[in-house]
N, C-alpha and C positions, 0 to 999 in steps of 0.2 A: 297535295290537293287538302281544299278546306272542305268544312262538313259541307257546310253549304253547295258546293258545287258538287258534291258527292249527292246529295240528300236529290237536284237539279236533276242531275241525270238520273237517280233511279227513278224517279217522278217521270221522266222522259223514256223510260223503257216500261215503264207500265201503260202507259197512256198507247204505245205505242202496242203493247200486245194486246187493251184492248181496242184497239182502233183493227188491227189483226181478226181478233173475232168478230166483230163488226160486220166485215168486208163477209167474211165468212157466211156471217147468215144475210146478210144483202144475197148474197150470192146464192145462199141455199133457196127463198124466196121466190127469188130471179124464176128460178126454173120452173116450167108449166108443168114438167112432169116427175112427178115428186117419189118416185118411185127410180129417177135418176141420181139423184142427190150423193155427189160423193160425199163419205164420211170426213172429219176434217177432228183431229184432235185439237178441242180447245186449248188455247192456249194460260200457259198454270203459271201464277208468279211461285219464281224462281229466287231465292234472296243468294242476290250475287254473295261471293265466297269474302269481299271485302268491308263484308257493313260487320262492323266491330258492336257487340251489341257486351257490357258491362258484367262484369262477371259477377255475380252474388256475395255478398259476404259471405265469408268462409263460417263463420262463427256469428249467431245472434246474440244479441246481450240478451244477461236475465233481465225479466221483468220485475221481481224483485228489487235488484237495483236502477233497475229505472222508477218505480217505485220511492224506493228512499227519495233516489235526489232530486225529484218532484213531489214527493208527496205530504211537505212543508210549506210546496204552494199554494196548493191544491186546496189547505187548511184553512188557508188563510185568506182565498178567493174571496167568497161571499164576505167576509169583516169587513177588508178591500173597500168591497161596491160600497155596501149598504153604507160607509165613512165617504166615499166620495158623493152617491149623492145627498146626503146630507150638504157637503161641501158647498154643492153647485144649489141645494133648494136655499139653503142661506146665503148665498152666493146672490141669487135671482131675487129675493126678499131683499136684503142689503140696496142693490139697487135699483130697484119700486120703492122701495123710502126713501132712497137720496133722490130719485128724481121726480116724486111728490113734491118733497121740501122746499127742489132746487124754484120747480113751476111755481109756488104760495110766496118764496124771498121775491123769484122773479115780477110776480103780479101785484104786489104788491109797490112797487113804486108808483 
């Protein structure tokens, strides 16, 4: 059975439980004498046994190892971002200059 089919069936079961609860509430409100209202257990969500939950990892990775692995990237990130900003700025400036120069050359003809 595919995961999608399993999920759709689970959703249908939840909706059916909700509809049962609504029917009980409507029946309770429809009664004219509130003292004769039958007490009904409200449907509760009961997860089916077939729902597979991923097991948590047995051991969490050491934070120091993660910092050592990615620490150099974090230190270089601001410098690389600054360099990227300068490259974009000078590229836009060069494009503007090229556009103005092209306009003057074509206008002079």
